[in-house]
Rosetta silent file (secondary structure, phi, psi, omega in degrees, C-alpha in Angstrom):
SEQUENCE: MRKSVITVLLAIVSFNIYSQDKFYVKKHINFPDTSYSERVKFLANFGVDSSYYGKEFPIIQGNKLNNTIFRNDSLREVVVYNFWFIECNPCVNELPLLDSLATEYRDTVDFIAITFNKQQEVIDFIQNHKFGFTQIIMNRKILENTNIQKGYPTTIITKNNKIIYWKNSGQSSDSPYGMDVMNCYGKVLREIINEQINN
SCORE:     score description
SCORE:     0.000 S_00000001
   1 L     0.000  -46.237 -179.311  -65.272  -36.784  -96.823 S_00000001
   2 H   -63.421  -39.691  179.355  -62.897  -34.272  -95.242 S_00000001
   3 H   -63.737  -40.631 -178.857  -64.146  -31.461  -97.553 S_00000001
   4 H   -68.117  -35.448  177.663  -67.774  -32.146  -96.654 S_00000001
   5 H   -66.255  -44.444  179.250  -66.988  -32.038  -92.894 S_00000001
   6 H   -62.979  -40.867  179.271  -65.137  -28.726  -93.320 S_00000001
   7 H   -61.966  -43.447  179.087  -68.030  -27.339  -95.388 S_00000001
   8 H   -63.826  -44.120  179.243  -70.557  -28.314  -92.691 S_00000001
   9 H   -62.101  -43.578  177.713  -68.388  -26.749  -89.951 S_00000001
  10 H   -62.516  -38.147  178.604  -68.014  -23.513  -91.916 S_00000001
  11 H   -64.392  -41.450 -179.882  -71.774  -23.403  -92.462 S_00000001
  12 H   -65.284  -45.892  179.281  -72.417  -23.840  -88.714 S_00000001
  13 H   -61.715  -44.021  179.895  -69.894  -21.131  -87.791 S_00000001
  14 H   -62.138  -41.268  179.263  -71.348  -18.741  -90.388 S_00000001
  15 H   -64.374  -41.763  179.938  -74.878  -19.376  -89.108 S_00000001
  16 H   -63.270  -43.200  178.460  -73.790  -18.749  -85.507 S_00000001
  17 H   -62.199  -43.486  179.174  -72.100  -15.473  -86.434 S_00000001
  18 H   -62.569  -43.757 -179.760  -75.206  -14.409  -88.380 S_00000001
  19 H   -62.477  -42.426 -179.199  -77.480  -15.358  -85.468 S_00000001
  20 H   -66.344  -39.013  178.073  -75.347  -13.434  -82.981 S_00000001
  21 H   -62.149  -36.900  179.946  -75.329  -10.384  -85.232 S_00000001
  22 H   -72.838  -33.473 -177.010  -79.124  -10.515  -85.404 S_00000001
  23 H   -77.031  -43.990 -178.310  -79.465  -10.983  -81.632 S_00000001
  24 L   -94.903   84.098 -179.316  -76.972   -8.332  -80.561 S_00000001
  25 L   -78.295  128.815  178.785  -78.268   -5.293  -82.373 S_00000001
  26 L   -73.092  135.801  177.263  -75.887   -2.352  -82.135 S_00000001
  27 L  -116.251  134.886  178.925  -77.444    0.782  -80.686 S_00000001
  28 L  -111.156  130.388  179.677  -76.089    4.234  -81.342 S_00000001
  29 L  -104.919  125.270  176.453  -76.810    7.038  -78.900 S_00000001
  30 L   -79.155  108.786 -172.454  -76.852   10.590  -80.237 S_00000001
  31 L  -133.536   69.660 -172.935  -74.896   12.382  -77.543 S_00000001
  32 L   -69.585  -30.969 -178.225  -73.675   15.689  -78.983 S_00000001
  33 L  -102.310  109.313 -177.604  -73.136   17.456  -75.659 S_00000001
  34 L  -102.624   22.419  177.533  -70.564   15.597  -73.574 S_00000001
  35 L   -65.182  160.986 -178.440  -70.306   18.191  -70.819 S_00000001
  36 H   -57.117  -46.781 -176.643  -70.337   16.948  -67.236 S_00000001
  37 H   -63.824  -36.035  179.164  -73.871   18.248  -66.560 S_00000001
  38 H   -72.239  -34.193  175.830  -75.256   16.573  -69.697 S_00000001
  39 H   -66.046  -39.726  178.061  -73.620   13.263  -68.785 S_00000001
  40 H   -62.813  -45.701  178.692  -75.178   13.502  -65.325 S_00000001
  41 H   -60.873  -42.053  179.941  -78.616   14.216  -66.851 S_00000001
  42 H   -60.030  -46.770 -179.620  -78.201   11.318  -69.253 S_00000001
  43 H   -67.175  -36.747  179.922  -77.389    8.894  -66.423 S_00000001
  44 H   -65.649  -29.650 -178.697  -80.216   10.233  -64.225 S_00000001
  45 L  -101.620    2.716 -179.927  -82.708    9.562  -67.026 S_00000001
  46 L   -64.339  133.337  179.321  -81.198    6.289  -68.191 S_00000001
  47 L    95.315   -3.128  176.750  -83.826    3.520  -68.169 S_00000001
  48 E   -73.302  132.816 -179.691  -86.831    5.803  -68.657 S_00000001
  49 L  -129.524  102.761 -176.152  -89.338    4.194  -71.030 S_00000001
  50 H   -74.879   -7.427  178.587  -92.160    6.450  -72.192 S_00000001
  51 H   -65.917  -17.440  177.017  -93.883    3.560  -74.023 S_00000001
  52 H   -82.933  -17.199 -172.445  -95.520    2.752  -70.663 S_00000001
  53 L   -62.198  134.541  179.981  -97.008    6.240  -70.283 S_00000001
  54 L    90.459  -12.616  179.594 -100.806    6.286  -70.291 S_00000001
  55 L   -77.887  150.663  178.161 -101.095    2.563  -69.570 S_00000001
  56 E   -72.905  133.465  173.896 -103.238    1.333  -66.714 S_00000001
  57 L   -79.355  131.793 -174.432 -101.292    0.164  -63.680 S_00000001
  58 L   -70.139  157.036  171.579 -102.542   -3.343  -62.808 S_00000001
  59 L   -72.826  125.464  179.237 -104.363   -4.267  -59.625 S_00000001
  60 L  -122.877  153.060 -179.764 -101.828   -5.974  -57.388 S_00000001
  61 E  -135.467  137.059  178.505 -102.226   -7.761  -54.105 S_00000001
  62 E  -157.565 -168.758 -178.984  -99.659   -8.602  -51.453 S_00000001
  63 E  -112.150  134.408  171.396  -99.030   -8.615  -47.733 S_00000001
  64 E   -76.351  170.242 -178.975  -98.056   -5.648  -45.590 S_00000001
  65 L   -68.159  -18.564  177.304  -95.472   -6.144  -42.860 S_00000001
  66 L   -92.849   13.530  177.436  -98.264   -6.325  -40.270 S_00000001
  67 L    73.783    8.398  173.719  -99.760   -9.331  -42.159 S_00000001
  68 L   -84.698  157.144 -179.428 -102.758   -7.417  -43.506 S_00000001
  69 E   -80.805  137.916  176.916 -103.685   -7.731  -47.178 S_00000001
  70 E  -113.005  134.415  168.061 -102.759   -4.860  -49.491 S_00000001
  71 E  -132.906  143.706 -174.485 -104.537   -3.982  -52.734 S_00000001
  72 L   -94.876   27.084 -178.224 -103.738   -0.898  -54.751 S_00000001
  73 L   -97.036    7.053  177.923 -107.317   -0.118  -55.792 S_00000001
  74 L  -141.273   46.395 -179.402 -108.002    2.506  -53.121 S_00000001
  75 L   -98.002  177.302  177.520 -104.893    4.681  -53.061 S_00000001
  76 L   -66.327  172.896 -178.818 -104.451    8.423  -53.496 S_00000001
  77 L   -60.733  -43.002 -179.782 -104.567   10.139  -56.855 S_00000001
  78 E  -110.296  129.650 -178.694 -100.742   10.158  -57.174 S_00000001
  79 E  -132.521  136.086  172.162  -98.742    7.043  -56.249 S_00000001
  80 E  -108.527  120.947  177.246  -95.007    6.321  -56.388 S_00000001
  81 E  -106.209  140.941  174.308  -94.177    2.617  -56.698 S_00000001
  82 E  -132.668  122.339  177.013  -90.704    1.198  -56.192 S_00000001
  83 E   -97.909  123.206 -171.545  -89.827   -2.411  -57.049 S_00000001
  84 L  -151.490  170.618  166.261  -86.741   -3.474  -55.117 S_00000001
  85 L  -153.138  158.249 -168.537  -85.042   -6.239  -53.167 S_00000001
  86 L   -60.661  -39.077 -175.219  -82.480   -6.249  -50.368 S_00000001
  87 L   -80.913    0.246 -178.356  -79.555   -7.779  -52.309 S_00000001
  88 L   -89.661  105.004 -177.667  -79.868   -5.222  -55.148 S_00000001
  89 H   -58.278  -45.650  176.970  -77.127   -2.609  -54.591 S_00000001
  90 H   -61.664  -33.220  176.361  -78.629    0.036  -56.924 S_00000001
  91 H   -61.482  -48.016 -176.973  -81.967   -0.455  -55.124 S_00000001
  92 H   -67.989  -36.628 -178.959  -80.353    0.158  -51.746 S_00000001
  93 H   -60.696  -32.559 -176.679  -78.287    3.100  -53.039 S_00000001
  94 L   -91.816    1.138 -179.223  -81.404    5.074  -53.951 S_00000001
  95 H   -58.988  -43.881  178.821  -83.230    4.458  -50.643 S_00000001
  96 H   -58.115  -40.224  177.749  -82.144    7.762  -49.002 S_00000001
  97 H   -63.794  -48.926 -178.287  -83.534    9.684  -51.984 S_00000001
  98 H   -63.276  -39.713  178.452  -86.800    7.714  -52.004 S_00000001
  99 H   -63.858  -38.232  178.568  -87.178    8.047  -48.248 S_00000001
 100 H   -65.210  -36.729  176.742  -86.720   11.831  -48.486 S_00000001
 101 H   -65.338  -43.883  179.918  -89.493   11.969  -51.112 S_00000001
 102 H   -61.492  -37.906  178.004  -91.804    9.894  -48.905 S_00000001
 103 H   -68.496  -42.984 -175.462  -91.150   12.258  -45.993 S_00000001
 104 H   -68.572  -37.959 -172.851  -91.639   15.374  -48.100 S_00000001
 105 L  -114.074   18.339 -172.691  -94.881   14.308  -49.816 S_00000001
 106 L   -61.916  -22.007 -178.851  -96.425   11.908  -47.278 S_00000001
 107 L   -84.762  -12.022 -174.752  -99.561   14.056  -46.876 S_00000001
 108 L  -127.307  -16.995 -173.971 -100.440   14.092  -50.575 S_00000001
 109 L  -130.139  142.722  172.960  -98.853   11.043  -52.271 S_00000001
 110 E   -91.642  138.049 -179.802  -98.854    7.289  -51.528 S_00000001
 111 E  -120.222  116.725 -173.503  -95.450    5.569  -51.582 S_00000001
 112 E  -121.611  121.850  176.368  -95.511    1.808  -52.146 S_00000001
 113 E  -106.402  129.595 -175.561  -92.413   -0.444  -52.110 S_00000001
 114 E  -120.982  128.018 -178.129  -92.861   -3.926  -53.559 S_00000001
 115 E  -142.636  161.366  174.225  -90.406   -6.772  -52.999 S_00000001
 116 L  -102.087    0.336  176.144  -90.211  -10.554  -53.086 S_00000001
 117 L   -62.148  156.758  179.810  -87.968  -10.699  -50.004 S_00000001
 118 L   -71.672  154.501 -175.007  -89.438  -12.491  -47.007 S_00000001
 119 H   -53.931  -49.866 -176.518  -91.349  -10.476  -44.416 S_00000001
 120 H   -67.466  -32.884  176.573  -88.819  -10.871  -41.583 S_00000001
 121 H   -61.296  -43.112 -179.059  -85.924  -10.016  -43.919 S_00000001
 122 H   -68.586  -42.913  178.310  -87.603   -6.713  -44.798 S_00000001
 123 H   -57.873  -46.656  179.206  -88.439   -5.967  -41.154 S_00000001
 124 H   -64.019  -40.044 -177.128  -84.802   -6.556  -40.161 S_00000001
 125 H   -65.400  -46.069 -174.785  -83.514   -4.527  -43.102 S_00000001
 126 H   -77.102   -5.166  170.902  -85.599   -1.414  -42.510 S_00000001
 127 L   -69.935  -25.904 -178.617  -84.519   -1.284  -38.877 S_00000001
 128 L  -111.216   -4.179 -179.825  -81.123   -0.166  -40.221 S_00000001
 129 L  -134.538  120.425  178.235  -82.227    1.619  -43.413 S_00000001
 130 L   -70.203  124.622 -179.417  -84.798    4.411  -43.486 S_00000001
 131 L  -152.666   82.762 -170.947  -87.359    3.588  -46.164 S_00000001
 132 L   -77.584   35.753  173.668  -90.657    5.312  -45.424 S_00000001
 133 L   -94.438  157.123  168.360  -92.692    3.520  -48.074 S_00000001
 134 E   -71.741  118.311 -175.111  -95.533    1.101  -47.321 S_00000001
 135 E   -86.869  128.543 -179.064  -93.720   -2.224  -47.729 S_00000001
 136 E  -122.393  129.503  178.012  -95.524   -4.919  -49.709 S_00000001
 137 E  -101.277  127.474  177.973  -94.373   -8.544  -49.963 S_00000001
 138 L  -130.783  152.000  172.069  -95.354  -10.435  -53.113 S_00000001
 139 L   -62.620  135.074 -173.903  -94.573  -13.842  -54.532 S_00000001
 140 H   -61.020  -42.134 -178.409  -91.794  -13.369  -57.088 S_00000001
 141 H   -66.307  -42.815  178.483  -93.521  -15.244  -59.937 S_00000001
 142 H   -63.159  -42.608  179.851  -96.797  -13.381  -59.426 S_00000001
 143 H   -59.784  -47.816 -177.246  -94.894  -10.106  -59.229 S_00000001
 144 H   -73.333  -21.264  176.628  -92.982  -10.707  -62.451 S_00000001
 145 H   -75.665  -10.308  177.071  -96.150  -11.877  -64.244 S_00000001
 146 L   -68.587  -20.721 -179.201  -97.623   -8.397  -63.823 S_00000001
 147 L    57.584   29.359 -179.233  -95.328   -7.335  -66.716 S_00000001
 148 L  -104.713  -15.506  175.568  -95.090   -3.896  -65.175 S_00000001
 149 L  -135.554  150.039 -176.334  -91.392   -3.989  -64.300 S_00000001
 150 L  -112.961    4.997 -177.794  -88.434   -5.450  -66.133 S_00000001
 151 L   167.773 -166.623 -174.575  -85.851   -5.531  -63.389 S_00000001
 152 L  -132.555  139.333   -9.045  -84.690   -3.828  -60.227 S_00000001
 153 L   -77.124  151.054  168.886  -84.990   -1.123  -59.227 S_00000001
 154 E  -122.204  129.791  178.238  -88.048   -0.010  -61.185 S_00000001
 155 E  -117.360  129.165 -177.751  -89.738    3.235  -60.192 S_00000001
 156 E  -130.973  135.583  172.577  -93.220    4.063  -61.478 S_00000001
 157 E  -114.928  133.463  178.236  -95.399    7.089  -60.828 S_00000001
 158 E  -122.326  153.261  169.722  -99.125    6.906  -61.513 S_00000001
 159 E  -131.637  126.010 -174.854 -101.944    9.431  -61.509 S_00000001
 160 L    51.076   39.854  177.419 -105.476    8.087  -61.329 S_00000001
 161 L    67.131   13.938  174.126 -103.921    4.651  -61.869 S_00000001
 162 E  -106.703  138.040 -178.023 -102.364    5.637  -65.220 S_00000001
 163 E   -72.780  126.478  176.765  -98.586    5.463  -65.602 S_00000001
 164 E  -116.100  -10.754  178.272  -97.012    8.881  -66.071 S_00000001
 165 E  -153.935  134.882 -179.942  -93.378    7.909  -65.340 S_00000001
 166 E  -143.329  124.488 -179.437  -91.524    4.596  -65.707 S_00000001
 167 E  -141.574  128.976  176.652  -87.827    3.991  -65.053 S_00000001
 168 E  -121.809  105.191  173.504  -85.883    0.763  -64.780 S_00000001
 169 L   152.961  159.920  179.876  -82.293    1.097  -63.561 S_00000001
 170 L  -136.113 -179.293 -177.792  -80.399    2.485  -60.633 S_00000001
 171 L  -108.636  125.226  177.005  -77.157    4.212  -59.829 S_00000001
 172 L   -76.119  145.102 -178.054  -74.181    2.246  -58.559 S_00000001
 173 L   -69.736  -20.100 -178.533  -72.319    3.746  -55.630 S_00000001
 174 L   -87.574    4.782  177.748  -68.982    3.240  -57.376 S_00000001
 175 L   -70.953  139.628  177.570  -69.953    5.572  -60.219 S_00000001
 176 L   -66.202  -17.363 -178.937  -67.803    8.706  -60.436 S_00000001
 177 L  -100.811   -0.240 -168.992  -71.033   10.634  -60.941 S_00000001
 178 H   -32.633  -64.902 -173.775  -72.960    8.849  -58.141 S_00000001
 179 H   -67.094  -40.601 -179.436  -74.118   11.688  -55.902 S_00000001
 180 H   -66.210  -39.287  177.788  -74.676   14.195  -58.704 S_00000001
 181 H   -64.341  -43.062 -179.607  -76.719   11.682  -60.701 S_00000001
 182 H   -63.453  -41.204  178.032  -78.805   10.859  -57.623 S_00000001
 183 H   -64.070  -40.515  178.940  -79.458   14.555  -56.954 S_00000001
 184 H   -65.808  -42.163  178.203  -80.456   15.088  -60.584 S_00000001
 185 H   -62.181  -42.287  177.505  -82.757   12.048  -60.445 S_00000001
 186 H   -61.468  -38.997  178.556  -84.348   13.397  -57.261 S_00000001
 187 H   -63.723  -41.896  178.404  -84.966   16.720  -58.988 S_00000001
 188 H   -60.583  -47.797 -178.806  -86.691   14.928  -61.884 S_00000001
 189 H   -63.232  -41.595  179.483  -88.963   12.974  -59.503 S_00000001
 190 H   -63.617  -41.716  179.365  -89.831   16.102  -57.491 S_00000001
 191 H   -60.858  -43.399 -179.549  -90.730   18.031  -60.644 S_00000001
 192 H   -64.976  -47.612 -178.233  -93.056   15.218  -61.784 S_00000001
 193 H   -62.916  -45.502 -179.881  -94.703   14.849  -58.373 S_00000001
 194 H   -60.464  -42.256  179.672  -95.153   18.629  -57.952 S_00000001
 195 H   -62.132  -41.729 -176.327  -96.696   18.928  -61.407 S_00000001
 196 H   -72.944  -38.490 -177.976  -99.165   16.102  -60.738 S_00000001
 197 H   -79.352  -15.183  179.629 -100.308   17.201  -57.290 S_00000001
 198 L   -99.497   -0.382  179.780 -100.768   20.803  -58.463 S_00000001
 199 L  -112.782    0.000    0.000 -102.858   19.982  -61.561 S_00000001
């Protein structure tokens, strides 16, 4: 009896270890250049997923802060979308960069920020944080059912409603590379936007 109990326990433990090994797949990153500038570039581009490129951006509907309905089916040729929420520190950390882009390209590009925070929360928040995007409030379940973002922040650039850039992740302020990574990320976004509006 005791041997059979031990055998069953060993089988369960072995199965659990096997299951965990299958679930937690080890990933190896080829990172031959470990110089400071290459580490900064790596972090600035972390979370980019080119498998989204060329896909149609879905039609979404939400409410603007003035209570009018927003739909993204009549925007400019180039659009920058940012999925964020107030309690997300990496989302908030990149707001100065995103706001500077919105100021710089406001005459040629649409900038749309999408959140599930409540309307008054967003109104109160942007009184103290410059964020010159058109703010859109969406129901969280509807937002996540679009399958267009996997977390926060997610930044997407589209041209003619096709995705040309997709990035999910942000930079924490406590990173030793924080400001340099943010500057590098801003350079990447500017290069993409400039290329799209000039072609």
